[in-house]
C-alpha positions in Angstrom: 15.4 10.9 -14.2 12.8 13.2 -12.9 9.3 11.9 -12.0 6.5 14.4 -11.7 3.0 13.9 -10.2 -0.4 15.2 -10.9 -1.3 16.2 -7.4 0.5 17.2 -4.2 -1.0 14.2 -2.4 0.6 11.8 -4.9 3.9 13.6 -4.7 3.9 13.3 -0.9 2.8 9.7 -0.8 5.3 8.6 -3.5 8.2 10.5 -1.9 8.0 8.7 1.5 8.5 5.0 1.8 6.5 4.8 5.1 3.5 6.5 3.4 3.8 4.0 0.5 3.9 1.1 2.9 0.8 2.4 4.8 -1.1 3.0 1.5 -0.2 -0.2 -0.4 1.0 -2.6 2.3 4.5 -3.4 3.5 5.8 -5.5 0.6 4.1 -3.6 -2.2 5.1 -0.3 -0.8 8.7 -1.5 -0.6 8.6 -2.7 -4.2 7.1 0.6 -5.4 9.9 2.5 -3.6 12.5 0.3 -5.2 11.1 1.1 -8.7 10.9 4.8 -7.9 14.6 4.6 -6.8 15.5 3.0 -10.1 13.7 5.7 -12.0 15.6 8.4 -10.0 18.9 6.7 -10.6 18.5 6.2 -14.3 20.0 8.8 -16.6 17.2 8.4 -19.2 14.4 6.1 -20.3 16.8 4.0 -22.5 18.8 3.0 -19.4 15.7 2.3 -17.3 14.3 0.1 -20.1 17.4 -2.0 -20.0 16.8 -3.1 -16.5 15.2 -6.6 -16.9 13.4 -6.4 -13.5 11.6 -3.1 -14.5 10.0 -4.8 -17.6 9.6 -1.4 -19.2 7.1 -1.6 -22.0 5.6 1.1 -24.3 1.8 0.9 -24.2 -0.5 0.6 -27.2 -0.4 3.2 -30.0 -3.3 5.3 -28.5 -1.0 5.9 -25.5 2.3 5.9 -27.4 3.9 8.3 -24.8 2.9 6.0 -21.9 5.1 3.2 -20.5 4.5 0.5 -17.9 7.0 -0.6 -15.3 6.5 -3.8 -13.3 6.0 -3.5 -9.6 5.3 -7.1 -9.0 3.4 -10.0 -10.6 0.0 -8.1 -10.5 0.8 -4.4 -10.4 2.2 -1.9 -13.0 3.4 1.6 -12.6 2.2 3.7 -15.6 4.2 6.7 -16.5 4.2 9.2 -19.5 7.0 11.0 -21.2 6.8 14.5 -19.7 8.7 16.4 -22.4 6.9 18.9 -24.7 7.5 18.2 -27.5 8.3 14.6 -27.1 11.8 13.8 -28.5 11.2 11.7 -31.6 13.3 10.2 -34.3 12.6 10.8 -38.0 10.5 7.6 -38.1 8.3 8.9 -35.3 9.5 6.6 -32.5 10.5 8.1 -29.2 14.2 8.8 -28.7 14.5 7.1 -25.4 18.0 8.4 -24.7 16.6 12.0 -24.6 13.8 11.2 -22.3 14.8 12.4 -18.8 11.4 13.4 -17.4 8.4 11.2 -16.7 5.0 11.9 -15.2 3.2 9.4 -12.9 -0.1 8.3 -14.4 -1.4 5.4 -12.4 -0.7 2.3 -10.4 -2.8 -0.4 -11.8 -3.3 -4.2 -11.9 -2.2 -6.2 -14.9 -4.9 -7.6 -17.1 -5.6 -11.2 -16.2 -4.7 -13.9 -18.6 -7.7 -16.1 -19.1 
């Protein structure tokens, strides 16, 4: 799959494992790189969502085109479907097999469970 970025700085940082390690620490940078490699290797979002370690989840309805992917126990990689129009089934759900382009939105911490 193709993963796009909103800025040149993001594209450069997320395309170099050494820059990721410098920006996020050795272990986290390595884990981000692993997840990016899995995105790159997956043919579509349906295949990526079948990887148990990715923990791919569609976000709440106000962000229905956004998905989270686990980096580790505390961090999530947030991506959005980058197709226009978004490939949907007749019931309005996203046709994951047709999603081959994502856009990086954010790297964020998981909400804590209190």
